[in-house]
N, C-alpha and C positions, 0 to 999 in steps of 0.2 A: 465517509466524509462527514456525516452528521456527528459522529463520535468525536472527530477531530475538532469540529467547530464548537461542540459542547465543551470539550476539554479546554479549548482556548479561552472561551468566555468564563469558565470556572476559574481558570488561572488568573484572569484579569480581576475577577471579584475578590479572590483570595489575596491578591497583591494589594488591592485597594484597602481591604480590611487590615492588612499588616501595616500599610503606610499610615492610615488614619489612627489605628490603635497605637502604633509606636509614637506617632505625633502627640496623641492625647496623653500618653504616659510621660513623655518628655516634658510636655507643657505643664502637667500637674506638678511634677518634681520641681521644675524651674519656677513656677509661681510660688511655691512654698518658700523657696530660697529668696525670691525677690520681695515677697511680702515681709519677710524677716529683716531684710537689709534696707528696706525703704519705709520706715515708720512714718505716720502722718506728721506733717510739718506744723499743723495747727491744733485746734481743740476738737475733740470728738464729743458731740452732745446728743442726747436722746430726744428724738422728736417723733411723735406719732407712731411709737412702737418700733422705731428703727434709728440707727445711728447716722448722724450727718457730720461732715467735716467742715470747719470754718477756719480759714487762715486769716490772721490779722497782723498788722505791723504799723509802726508809727504812732505818734501821739498828737497829731494836729487837731484843731478844733472841728474841722469839717471832715466827715467820713465819706469815703468813696467806696461803694460796694460793687464788685465786679461779678457779673452774671454770665455764665457761659452759654454759647449757642448749642443747638441740637447736636448730640453725638460727640462733643468735645471731651475726649477721654480724661485729660488731666488739666482741669481748669486753672489750678494754682500755678502750674508751670506754663501753661498756655498764655496767661496774662502777665507772667513775671517781668518780661521786658518793659511793659507799660507801668505796672504798679511800682517797680523799682525806681522809675523816673519820678514818682510822685510821693513816695513814702517819707521823704525827708520833711515835707511840708504838711502832709495830710495823714490822717488815719486811713489806712486802706484795709479792705476785707474782701476775701473771696469766699463765697458760699457755694458749696458743691451739693447739688441736688442728689436725690436718691439715684444710685446707679452710676454716679460720676465720681471720678477721682478716688479719694479714700472713703467716700460715703458708701454705706451698705446698699446692695441691691435689695429692694423691698417690694412687697406686694401692696402697693398703694395706688390710688387713683391719680391720674395725671390731668384731671380737670384743673383749669387754671387757678381757681381759688384755693384748691388743695395745695398746689405747688407754692402759691404765694404765702399761705399761712405757715407752711413748713419753713420757708426761707426766713420769714419774720421771727418765728420761734427760735430757729437755729442761731440767728444773729444775736438775739437778746440773751439766750443761754450762754453764748460765748462772750457775753459782756460787750457787745458792739451795739451801741444805742443809736436810735434815730435822733435828728433827721439825717437822711442819706442823700448823696448824689449817686444815682443808680447808673452804673456803666454797663450797659447790656449789649451783648453781641448776638446778632442774628435772631433766632427764635425767642431768646429771652427778652426781646423788646416787648413781646406780648405781656410777660409778667411785669415788666417795669411800668408799662402803660396802665395795666390793671391796678398796680400798686398806687399809682397817682390818682386813679379814679376812686379807689376805695378808701385810701388813707392819705389824702393830700397833705396833711400836716407832717407826714413822715418823709416826704419827697421834696428835697430842695431843688433838684434839677435832674434831668435825664441826659446821659451821654449815650448816643446811639453809635455803636461800633458796627457799621453796616447793618443796621437794625431791620429785621423783617417785620414791618408794621402790619396791622391787620389786613390792609388792602392788598398786600403782596399775595395772600393766600387765595385771592380770587383767580390768580393766574399761575401761581407757582406749582409745578408738577410735584406731587408727593410720591415717593417710592411705594410700591405695593408691599403689603404685609408679607407676601411670599418671598419677594426679593430680599427684604430685610431679614427675614428668618433664615434664608439660605446663607446670607453673608454672616449672620450671627453664628450659625453652626460652623462655618469656616473658621471663625475666631475661637469658638469654644473648644474645638478639637485641637487647637494649637497649630493648625495648618498655616495660619497667618505668619507664624515665625519662619516658615519656609520661603516667604516672599518678602525679603527686607525692603524692597522699594515701596511697599504699602506704607510702612511707618516712616520711612525716610523721606517720603514725598510730602509729609505734613508741613504746613507753614512754620510751625514752631521749630522744627528741625532745620528746614531749609533756610530760614531767615538768618541763621548764624548768631542769634542774640543769646542763646543759652550756653552754659558751660558744658563741658563733657560729662560732668557728674549729673547735671540737670537733664541732659539728653538721655542718659542711661536710665534715669528714674522715669522720665517721660515714656520711653519705650516700654519699660516693665509695666507701667500702669495701662498703657494702650493695649497690651496683650490681654489684660484681664478686664478691661472696661471698653471693649469695642461692641457697639450695638447691644447693650444690655437690654433686659426686658423693659426697664423703665424708659430707656431711650426709644424703643420701638413703640411703646404705648403713648409716649408724648407725640410721636409722629402720627399715630393713628387718631389722636384726639385734637390735633392742632387746628383743623378746619373749624370744628365746633367752638374751640377756644377763641379763635380769631373772630368768628361771627358774633360771639357773645360780647367781646370787647368793642367791636365796631358798632354794635347796637347801642352801646352806652355812651358813645360820642368821644370826641377828642378832648383831653384835659388841656385846653388852650392856655390856661394860666400858668402851667408848669414850664419853666425855661428848658429848652432842649437844644443840644448841639449834635448834629449827625455827621459822622465821618463816613463818606459813601465811596465804595469801591468802584472799579471800572465795570462791574457787573458781569464780566465774562464767564464766571463760574456758576452763575445763577440760573441760566436757561430762560431768562426773561429779557426781551429786547428793551423794555422801558423801565428796568430796575431803578436807574438813577432818577427818572422822572417821578416814579411812585414815591420814593423817599423824600425827594426835594419838595414835592407838592404837599406831602403830609406836614413837614416841618414848617413850610411856608404859611400854614394856617394858624400858627401859634402867635401869641402876643410877643413872646421872646424866643424866636426860633432862628437857628443858624445852621448852615451846613458847609462842608468842605468836600469837594470832589478830589479823590485820590486815584492815581493811575496804578493801583495795586489790586491784588486779589481780595477775596472775601474776608480773610483774617487780617483786617487792616492793622490791628494792634501788633501783629507779629512783624509786619513789614515796615511800619513807620512809627515805632513806639516813642522816639524822641520828639518828633513833630507833634504827634497827638498829645503827648504829655504836656508840651509847652502850651498847646491850644486849650487843653482842659484847664490848666492852671490860670491862664488869662481869662477864660470864660467864667470860672468860679469867682475870681477876684472882681470881675466886672459886675 
């Protein structure tokens, strides 16, 4: 009996090795093809000993810089429905942090000032000059607020796309390093390709605003940019980053417009109250409550685009 049980478990282990090994081989081959067929859409610039990707379009006098939330695999495509609605009148730019989109995965600190200086350098090297309207989604609100604190002359305004302001992190549950590492391993071995609902459940895909070609590119980037080491390190440092920014006070003189989701995906009962209270302390603060999920720009790009345009012109 013991021999039978031992043989059974040995067979299971061998089967898992075959499945994971086969998945990794297929994933590696597929990635090479996908990388070759999906070249960067913007400029690749050298920053802090690694390469970052900056996409820009339009020639308007005012520049809107889009900054992705935590774990957003393909920021350029994630924001495309919204920046497409604005690029005819504005210069738009999407800066992809280390480990995001077409930017390299790099061994760099994710302390908030390091992230900020890399974004500033990447934009300037890509010839996207300040001042900027910073359109920040989720965790990138920390970077946008820090930008306004440290370089107020470079920030004309902040657009908060369901922004996770510093006070959010007093109550927001952060995934454990173990759970993030396990999920990252699932992606690295290519097992994620065996579960299509994972990628197809993303707001960028489900909203229906991307073309078939864009969706195919989005999927290919997600397969190689899911929970990268940089994304995990950002999550590990987010509490200390939030505490630092909160300790420096609110930049009340910077105009801000927050587009706030229904909060159902956030795990915080008072998500809307935290964000509306923050923007309510500003000299020129405004917010709009939307009955959509966390990726507000994926679900309501036309409405948000019109509101941004009107807000900037005011």
